[in-house]
DRENDO-1510 file (C-alpha; in Angstrom, 1 decimal, always signed):
<recs>
REC; n; res; u; v; w
REC; 1; UNK; +12.8; +94.0; +129.1 .
REC; 2; UNK; +9.2; +94.4; +128.1 .
REC; 3; UNK; +6.7; +91.8; +127.0 .
REC; 4; UNK; +6.9; +93.1; +123.5 .
REC; 5; UNK; +10.7; +92.7; +123.5 .
REC; 6; UNK; +10.3; +89.2; +124.8 .
REC; 7; UNK; +7.7; +88.4; +122.2 .
REC; 8; UNK; +10.1; +89.7; +119.4 .
REC; 9; UNK; +12.5; +86.9; +120.4 .
REC; 10; UNK; +10.0; +84.2; +119.5 .
REC; 11; UNK; +10.5; +82.8; +116.0 .
REC; 12; UNK; +7.8; +84.1; +113.6 .
REC; 13; UNK; +6.6; +80.5; +112.8 .
REC; 14; UNK; +5.7; +79.9; +116.4 .
REC; 15; UNK; +4.6; +83.4; +117.4 .
REC; 16; UNK; +0.9; +83.1; +116.5 .
REC; 17; UNK; +0.6; +79.9; +118.5 .
REC; 18; UNK; +2.0; +81.5; +121.6 .
REC; 19; UNK; +0.0; +84.7; +121.1 .
REC; 20; UNK; -3.2; +82.7; +121.1 .
REC; 21; UNK; -2.4; +81.0; +124.4 .
REC; 22; UNK; -0.7; +83.7; +126.5 .
REC; 23; UNK; -2.1; +87.0; +127.6 .
REC; 24; UNK; -0.1; +90.3; +127.3 .
REC; 25; UNK; -0.2; +90.4; +131.1 .
REC; 26; UNK; +1.4; +87.0; +131.4 .
REC; 27; UNK; +4.1; +87.9; +128.9 .
REC; 28; UNK; +4.8; +91.1; +130.7 .
REC; 29; UNK; +5.1; +89.3; +134.0 .
REC; 30; UNK; +7.6; +86.8; +132.6 .
REC; 31; UNK; +9.6; +89.6; +131.0 .
REC; 32; UNK; +9.7; +91.5; +134.3 .
REC; 33; UNK; +10.8; +88.4; +136.3 .
REC; 34; UNK; +13.7; +87.9; +133.8 .
REC; 35; UNK; +14.6; +91.5; +133.9 .
REC; 36; UNK; +14.8; +91.7; +137.7 .
REC; 37; UNK; +17.1; +88.7; +137.9 .
REC; 38; UNK; +20.6; +90.3; +137.9 .
REC; 39; UNK; +22.5; +87.0; +137.9 .
REC; 40; UNK; +23.9; +85.7; +134.6 .
REC; 41; UNK; +21.2; +83.9; +132.7 .
REC; 42; UNK; +21.8; +80.9; +130.4 .
REC; 43; UNK; +21.5; +80.4; +127.5 .
REC; 44; UNK; +22.3; +83.9; +126.0 .
REC; 45; UNK; +19.1; +85.9; +125.3 .
REC; 46; UNK; +19.3; +85.3; +121.5 .
REC; 47; UNK; +19.1; +81.5; +122.2 .
REC; 48; UNK; +16.2; +81.5; +124.6 .
REC; 49; UNK; +13.8; +80.3; +121.8 .
REC; 50; UNK; +16.4; +78.5; +119.8 .
REC; 51; UNK; +14.6; +75.1; +120.2 .
REC; 52; UNK; +11.6; +76.7; +118.3 .
REC; 53; UNK; +13.9; +78.3; +115.7 .
REC; 54; UNK; +15.6; +75.0; +114.9 .
REC; 55; UNK; +12.4; +73.0; +114.7 .
REC; 56; UNK; +9.4; +74.8; +113.1 .
REC; 57; UNK; +6.0; +73.6; +114.3 .
REC; 58; UNK; +5.1; +72.0; +110.9 .
REC; 59; UNK; +8.2; +69.9; +111.1 .
REC; 60; UNK; +7.9; +68.5; +114.6 .
REC; 61; UNK; +7.8; +64.7; +114.7 .
REC; 62; UNK; +9.0; +64.1; +118.3 .
REC; 63; UNK; +9.3; +66.2; +121.5 .
REC; 64; UNK; +11.9; +65.5; +124.1 .
REC; 65; UNK; +11.1; +67.6; +127.2 .
REC; 66; UNK; +13.7; +68.4; +129.9 .
REC; 67; UNK; +13.6; +70.6; +133.0 .
REC; 68; UNK; +15.7; +73.6; +132.2 .
REC; 69; UNK; +19.0; +74.6; +130.6 .
REC; 70; UNK; +22.4; +73.6; +132.0 .
REC; 71; UNK; +23.3; +76.2; +134.7 .
REC; 72; UNK; +27.0; +76.2; +133.8 .
REC; 73; UNK; +28.9; +78.7; +131.7 .
REC; 74; UNK; +29.2; +77.6; +128.1 .
REC; 75; UNK; +27.0; +74.5; +128.2 .
REC; 76; UNK; +23.5; +75.6; +127.4 .
REC; 77; UNK; +22.9; +76.3; +123.7 .
REC; 78; UNK; +19.1; +76.7; +123.6 .
REC; 79; UNK; +18.0; +73.2; +122.9 .
REC; 80; UNK; +17.3; +70.6; +125.7 .
REC; 81; UNK; +20.2; +68.3; +126.8 .
REC; 82; UNK; +22.5; +69.6; +124.1 .
REC; 83; UNK; +25.9; +71.3; +124.5 .
REC; 84; UNK; +28.2; +72.7; +121.8 .
REC; 85; UNK; +30.5; +70.2; +120.1 .
REC; 86; UNK; +33.8; +70.1; +122.0 .
REC; 87; UNK; +32.4; +71.3; +125.3 .
REC; 88; UNK; +33.9; +69.3; +128.2 .
REC; 89; UNK; +33.0; +67.8; +130.4 .
REC; 90; UNK; +29.8; +66.5; +128.8 .
REC; 91; UNK; +27.0; +66.6; +131.4 .
REC; 92; UNK; +26.1; +63.1; +132.7 .
REC; 93; UNK; +22.5; +63.2; +131.3 .
REC; 94; UNK; +23.8; +64.0; +127.9 .
REC; 95; UNK; +26.6; +61.5; +128.1 .
REC; 96; UNK; +24.1; +58.7; +128.6 .
REC; 97; UNK; +22.0; +59.9; +125.7 .
REC; 98; UNK; +25.0; +60.1; +123.5 .
REC; 99; UNK; +26.2; +56.6; +124.4 .
REC; 100; UNK; +23.0; +55.1; +123.1 .
REC; 101; UNK; +22.6; +57.5; +120.2 .
REC; 102; UNK; +26.1; +56.5; +118.9 .
REC; 103; UNK; +25.2; +52.9; +119.3 .
REC; 104; UNK; +22.0; +53.4; +117.3 .
REC; 105; UNK; +23.9; +55.7; +114.8 .
REC; 106; UNK; +21.7; +58.7; +115.3 .
REC; 107; UNK; +24.7; +60.8; +116.5 .
REC; 108; UNK; +28.2; +60.7; +115.0 .
REC; 109; UNK; +30.9; +59.6; +117.5 .
REC; 110; UNK; +32.6; +62.5; +119.3 .
REC; 111; UNK; +29.6; +64.9; +118.9 .
REC; 112; UNK; +27.9; +66.5; +121.8 .
REC; 113; UNK; +25.4; +68.8; +120.1 .
REC; 114; UNK; +21.9; +67.5; +119.4 .
REC; 115; UNK; +21.2; +70.2; +116.8 .
REC; 116; UNK; +21.1; +67.7; +114.0 .
REC; 117; UNK; +18.1; +66.1; +115.8 .
REC; 118; UNK; +16.4; +69.5; +116.2 .
REC; 119; UNK; +16.9; +70.2; +112.5 .
REC; 120; UNK; +15.3; +67.0; +111.5 .
REC; 121; UNK; +12.0; +67.3; +113.5 .
REC; 122; UNK; +12.9; +66.5; +117.1 .
REC; 123; UNK; +11.8; +69.4; +119.3 .
REC; 124; UNK; +14.3; +69.5; +122.2 .
REC; 125; UNK; +12.4; +71.7; +124.6 .
REC; 126; UNK; +12.9; +72.6; +128.3 .
REC; 127; UNK; +10.0; +73.3; +130.6 .
REC; 128; UNK; +11.8; +76.6; +131.5 .
REC; 129; UNK; +13.8; +78.2; +128.7 .
REC; 130; UNK; +16.3; +80.0; +131.0 .
REC; 131; UNK; +18.2; +79.3; +134.2 .
REC; 132; UNK; +20.4; +81.5; +136.4 .
REC; 133; UNK; +24.0; +80.6; +136.7 .
REC; 134; UNK; +24.6; +77.8; +139.2 .
REC; 135; UNK; +20.9; +77.4; +140.2 .
REC; 136; UNK; +19.2; +74.5; +138.5 .
REC; 137; UNK; +15.4; +75.1; +138.5 .
REC; 138; UNK; +16.0; +78.8; +139.4 .
REC; 139; UNK; +13.4; +79.9; +136.8 .
REC; 140; UNK; +11.0; +77.1; +137.1 .
REC; 141; UNK; +8.3; +79.3; +138.6 .
REC; 142; UNK; +8.7; +82.6; +136.9 .
REC; 143; UNK; +6.1; +82.0; +134.1 .
REC; 144; UNK; +7.8; +79.8; +131.5 .
REC; 145; UNK; +5.2; +77.0; +132.0 .
REC; 146; UNK; +2.5; +79.1; +130.3 .
REC; 147; UNK; +4.8; +79.3; +127.2 .
REC; 148; UNK; +5.7; +75.6; +127.4 .
REC; 149; UNK; +2.0; +74.6; +127.7 .
REC; 150; UNK; +1.2; +76.6; +124.6 .
REC; 151; UNK; +4.0; +74.9; +122.7 .
REC; 152; UNK; +3.1; +71.4; +123.8 .
REC; 153; UNK; -0.6; +71.9; +123.0 .
REC; 154; UNK; +0.2; +73.3; +119.6 .
REC; 155; UNK; +2.3; +70.3; +118.8 .
REC; 156; UNK; -0.3; +67.8; +120.0 .
REC; 157; UNK; -2.9; +69.4; +117.8 .
REC; 158; UNK; -0.9; +68.8; +114.6 .
REC; 159; UNK; -2.5; +66.4; +112.1 .
REC; 160; UNK; +0.2; +63.8; +112.1 .
REC; 161; UNK; +1.4; +61.5; +114.9 .
REC; 162; UNK; +4.0; +63.0; +117.3 .
REC; 163; UNK; +6.1; +61.2; +119.9 .
REC; 164; UNK; +6.2; +62.9; +123.3 .
REC; 165; UNK; +9.1; +61.9; +125.6 .
REC; 166; UNK; +9.2; +63.9; +128.9 .
REC; 167; UNK; +12.5; +63.2; +130.6 .
REC; 168; UNK; +12.3; +63.2; +134.4 .
REC; 169; UNK; +9.7; +63.8; +137.0 .
REC; 170; UNK; +9.4; +67.5; +136.5 .
REC; 171; UNK; +9.0; +67.1; +132.8 .
REC; 172; UNK; +6.2; +64.6; +133.2 .
REC; 173; UNK; +4.3; +67.0; +135.5 .
REC; 174; UNK; +4.6; +69.7; +132.9 .
REC; 175; UNK; +3.3; +67.4; +130.1 .
REC; 176; UNK; +0.3; +66.4; +132.3 .
REC; 177; UNK; -0.4; +70.0; +133.1 .
REC; 178; UNK; -0.6; +70.7; +129.4 .
REC; 179; UNK; -3.3; +68.1; +129.1 .
REC; 180; UNK; -1.1; +65.4; +127.6 .
REC; 181; UNK; -1.9; +62.6; +129.9 .
REC; 182; UNK; +0.9; +60.0; +130.0 .
REC; 183; UNK; +4.7; +59.9; +130.2 .
REC; 184; UNK; +5.6; +59.0; +126.7 .
REC; 185; UNK; +3.4; +58.2; +123.7 .
REC; 186; UNK; +2.5; +58.9; +120.1 .
REC; 187; UNK; -0.2; +61.6; +120.0 .
REC; 188; UNK; -2.7; +62.3; +117.1 .
REC; 189; UNK; -5.0; +65.1; +116.6 .
REC; 190; UNK; -7.9; +62.7; +116.8 .
REC; 191; UNK; -7.0; +62.0; +120.4 .
REC; 192; UNK; -5.8; +58.4; +120.1 .
REC; 193; UNK; -3.0; +57.3; +122.4 .
REC; 194; UNK; -0.4; +54.5; +122.1 .
REC; 195; UNK; +0.6; +52.4; +125.1 .
REC; 196; UNK; +2.6; +54.7; +127.5 .
REC; 197; UNK; +6.2; +54.0; +128.2 .
REC; 198; UNK; +8.0; +54.4; +131.6 .
REC; 199; UNK; +10.9; +56.9; +131.7 .
REC; 200; UNK; +13.1; +56.1; +134.7 .
REC; 201; UNK; +15.8; +58.5; +135.4 .
REC; 202; UNK; +17.8; +57.3; +138.4 .
REC; 203; UNK; +19.8; +54.1; +138.3 .
REC; 204; UNK; +22.4; +53.6; +135.5 .
REC; 205; UNK; +20.6; +50.5; +134.2 .
REC; 206; UNK; +17.3; +52.4; +134.0 .
REC; 207; UNK; +19.0; +55.3; +132.2 .
REC; 208; UNK; +20.3; +52.9; +129.6 .
REC; 209; UNK; +16.8; +51.4; +129.1 .
REC; 210; UNK; +15.3; +54.9; +128.8 .
REC; 211; UNK; +17.9; +56.0; +126.3 .
REC; 212; UNK; +17.4; +52.9; +124.2 .
REC; 213; UNK; +13.6; +53.5; +124.3 .
REC; 214; UNK; +14.1; +57.1; +123.4 .
REC; 215; UNK; +16.4; +56.4; +120.4 .
REC; 216; UNK; +13.9; +54.1; +118.6 .
REC; 217; UNK; +11.2; +56.7; +118.3 .
REC; 218; UNK; +13.8; +59.4; +117.6 .
REC; 219; UNK; +15.2; +57.3; +114.7 .
REC; 220; UNK; +11.7; +56.8; +113.4 .
REC; 221; UNK; +11.0; +60.5; +113.6 .
REC; 222; UNK; +14.2; +61.3; +111.8 .
REC; 223; UNK; +13.1; +58.8; +109.1 .
REC; 224; UNK; +9.6; +60.3; +108.9 .
REC; 225; UNK; +7.9; +57.1; +110.3 .
REC; 226; UNK; +6.7; +57.8; +113.8 .
REC; 227; UNK; +4.1; +55.1; +113.8 .
REC; 228; UNK; +6.5; +52.2; +113.3 .
REC; 229; UNK; +9.1; +53.7; +115.6 .
REC; 230; UNK; +6.6; +54.1; +118.4 .
REC; 231; UNK; +5.4; +50.5; +118.0 .
REC; 232; UNK; +9.1; +49.5; +118.5 .
REC; 233; UNK; +9.4; +51.6; +121.6 .
REC; 234; UNK; +6.2; +50.6; +123.2 .
</recs>
């Protein structure tokens, strides 16, 4: 794979943003690293940029950032945390999200795909957009962070408020590296920041608190009212 071939996979609505932030050399390096990995890579190539395809930049109201796709056959579908409807078993992280999402009526019972969120303004992005089979974090250092940085900075520069929700320690590091300074807040182009929220990811009680906190701003984003949703979450 060449850098041009990798670039051609990027949705047109996002391509200019990434072109402005990534050099041809960086894109060639990432393409070469992907090409030299002969393990099976998830998700399929045509879904590497699906998160961007499902949520155009002008529509983004919230960003949920994970680490990388699920490294198990059939689970990754190109948007963070989501698996296709009917896929069993549901990964533990998604199961906890769905439990609270069903409680808050943002996901219909029995569904496991989060594509309906993506199509309504919630950018479900991973820090690395690919993963080799069976090796979580296996593509964390091959060059995806340059792409992720460009995406996050582009979203933060949009004129309206956007809720950023990095999920887990690695995601928080990625967000800080992109120059977005806290672990969950509403961001405006003017640079104002809401009170940051903690996002614990270990004990079950903390997971539930985090999922409840997440669903409030997600619901607000889906309703087009990020400001009020963020005040509820803060």
